[in-house]
N, C-alpha and C positions, 0 to 999 in steps of 0.2 A: 504494500500500500504506500503510495507516494503522497506525502502530506500536501504537496503543492497541487496535486490533482483533486484533493478533497478539502476544500476550504469553503468558508461561508460565501454565499453570493451577496456582495455588498449592495446590489441593486434590488434585493428581495427583503421582505420583512421577516421577522422571526418566524411567523406562521408559515411562510413560504419555503423555509429551509428544509432540507431533508432531515428526517428524524435523527439519524446518527450524527450528522453534522451539527444539528441543534444541540444535541446532548454534549458533543465536544465543545461547543461554544459555552454551554453552561459550566462544564468542567474548567475551561480556560478562565472564565470569569470568577468562579467560586473556589477553585482548588489548584490553580496552576503552580503555586509555590509549595504544594504538598508532595510527599513521596508518591510513587506510583500506586502503592496500596491505598493511599488516601483518595486519589483520583478514582480508583475503582470503587471505593466505598461510597463516594458521593454519587456516582452513576448507579450504584446498586440501591441507594435510597430512592432514586427516581423509579427504578424498576419495582422495588417493593411497594411503593405507593400505587403504581399502575395496577399491580396485582391485587392489592388490598382494596382499592377503591373501584376496581373494574373500569378504569379509565384508560384512554390512549396516552401515549407518551407525550404528545403535544398538550393534551388537556392538563396533565400533571405539571409539565415544565412551564407552561405559560399561564398557569393560574396566578392571578395578581398577588403580589406581595409574598410569594413563596420562595423565590430564588432572587436574592438581591441584585445579582448581575443583570437580570432581565428587567429591572425597574429602570425606567428611562432617566431617572435622576442619579443613578449610580455612576460613579466616575469611570467604570469599566464599560458601560453600555456602548458607547460609540466605538470603542476599540474592538468589541466582539466581532464586528463584521470584517475586520482585516487584522487578525491576530499576528500574522507574520510580519506586519509592519511594526508591531509593538513588542515583539518577544522573539526569542530564539526559535528556529524551526523545530528543534528537538522538543521544546515544551509543547508546541501545538501537536507534534506527532504523538507524544505521550497521551495528551488529552484525546486525540482522535482515536488512537489505538484502544484506549480504555473504553471509550464510548462505543466503538465498533464491536468490541468483544462483548460487552454487557448487553448491547442491543441485539446482536446477531447470534452469539453463542454463550448465553448467560451461565451455562453450567461448566464452562471451561475452567473457571477458578471458583474457589469457595466464596461465600458472601462475606467479604471483609467487614461489612457493616453490621454483621451478626443480626440481620433481620430488621435493622433500623429503618424507620420511615421519616426521620427528621434528623437534623444535625445543626450545630451552631458553632461559632468560633469560640475556642477555649477562652479567649479574652473576656467573654461574657459570662463565664462560669460563676463569678461572685454575685452577679445580678441576673439570675435566670429570668428569661421572659415568661410571662404567664403561661403560654402554651407548653413550656417545658416542665413546669412544676408537677404535673400529673403523670409524667412519662418516666419510663425506666431507662436509666443510662446504661448502655450496653457495651460501649467501647470508646476508646480515644485513639485517634490516629493523627499524628502530626499536630496541627493546630485546630483540629475539629473534635468535638464531642458528639457521639451518635446516640440517638434515643429511639426507643420503640414505644408506640402508643398502645 
């Protein structure tokens, strides 16, 4: 898989991107500084939500205020459409590879998220948002804490 062949289409909206590219965009915006296991775990959170809610990938990923990188006010938002201009090709390739595997062959790797359907930045641990207070913390990878509802 050549990452230059699989990049977001800058002239298309989020809704018009291909599912695995949209997932890679989400990973790039939310977890590009995380280890590969962390990128997989974030992608697996999306998959776990799809299964739990019986929703499509796009319904889960594009639900308002769920993934901060997809909020138009987020500083990463405009960069999502041209990640190779803003980061090393290897980072995009990791995001795309994790997205492609979780989307197309989800059983290739274990669920690093341990069944999580939510996550947050570890920096928010001392002031957990209301939604996290009733959830079970299942793992921590890099700078993310993963929760299962």
